[in-house]
C-alpha angles and dihedrals in degrees: 000000000000115000113220116251093239090058089053091052091050089051089047090053089051089050091052089051090053091050091050092048089048093051092047091051093046096048094039093051102040106026114023109077095225136063099274100123094115127227099304097086091040088059090048089051091051094047093049091046091049089052092053091045090056090045093052097037094101093042110097099169109090096212092054091046091050091054090054094044090051087078094053097088093050091047090051092053092050092047091050091056093045091048093052091048094045095049090047091048092052091044095051091042090058091040091058096048098093090050099055125075095219132063130288091278090064089048091057091043088055094047095046100070091051090072091060103036138009111275131321128259092226096063123094135188130055096256094051093046093046090054090050091050090050090050091050091050094049092046091051094045092048094054093041094050092047090053092047089047094063099071090052091051095048092044090056090044093052091046090052096047095048092065092041091053091048090051092054091073090054103037103029130241111308092027121243129182099230089046090056092054093043096049093045091053093042091050095198091306093297092138092237119097117230098194087120085076092064096086089059090046092052091048089051093050093046087060091042091053091050090051092050092047090053100041101038094049093045094044103031096184087071088074089064095049106107126210117262091246119059096226093051125084136166089223096056091040093058091042090053092052092049092047091050091051092047092048093047092051092045099044102034109022094160097055100029118107092249101186097042093045094047093048091048091051092049093048091046099052091043088053093051092046095049094046092047092052091047088055090053094251120146114242127164117258090221125025118241110221090194090067091062123201136289093237110095128228089242090058089049089054090051089055091051089050088059089055093047091056089068095036094249109188104259117181102181138049115256092244091055094045096046097078091051092048090050089049090058099039095049087070097061108017099085095050094039092052092048093050092046090051094044094053093035092235119192108289096247125171114283092011100114134240127323133210088254109051108235136160110259115258113235120220114281107235122210118248092235 
């Protein structure tokens, strides 16, 4: 059956569209320093994540599930590369169709070699050869950019995990806001409180949150990179810092580092919101204080009990501090819970539900 020439030209136009979409996604993802890669890589992320969800669906033990999910980021990177190459291959195959005398199969056979070497001696005609050269160039650039992309990813990952590892000594593993305040005041039993170091910590994590918001929205696979240790997570670490700042402001407004804590809270909930939107999750543009928070008052009291064990300086009664704590937490809780659930972060205290119901894991305290 002979396909009319006008049908071939329509297919060729569709192929050109695919090539343009592929180039926009490639350049937007790997070169432009902002999240402008389009929907293509978001779909790849969702498909890969869906595959790992199905793979881990029968796995109830978190440590086993974490070992499986550790391969998700690497799988996503490989699938990104294969997707770019496949879309370009289909696009150039259709683009070549009007220029070859055979059917569409011959067109794809002609386009295929261009991804592995420049041109093909069997082709003829300026248009056909120009398309092959373009295909060869895009194939080469795609592989080269993906390779060059990896050091940037792992640099951002190492930068993220350094601060998370440092926080583990302060906030426990997995991290928890009240534990951070208690340990900082207790100061390893030295008898001298170190809560005066919290302003510097909040300044550091304000910068950290800004870095995460920029890097994890620009390079979305970073969201899927898991911490080297199963009970550690960048999501629960940031959540612990924000909870500590909110508790400190609510319980001890006179002694709390107001400016540093408020700036850290603002940077933190902006980070969670931006990352959640980049992942395609639905988060409210403006928090609604009337909706309250998922954390219960009883859980809040349990956190205060942890502080009281080390005689943390508390200036207000829990009932008086609770509305202020809710007012802070309502800003970041929805987005934080959604991100934690989406990446299956360690089920730490005060970190929301997971796809697999599991009792929250309290911080593991050192023996000495």
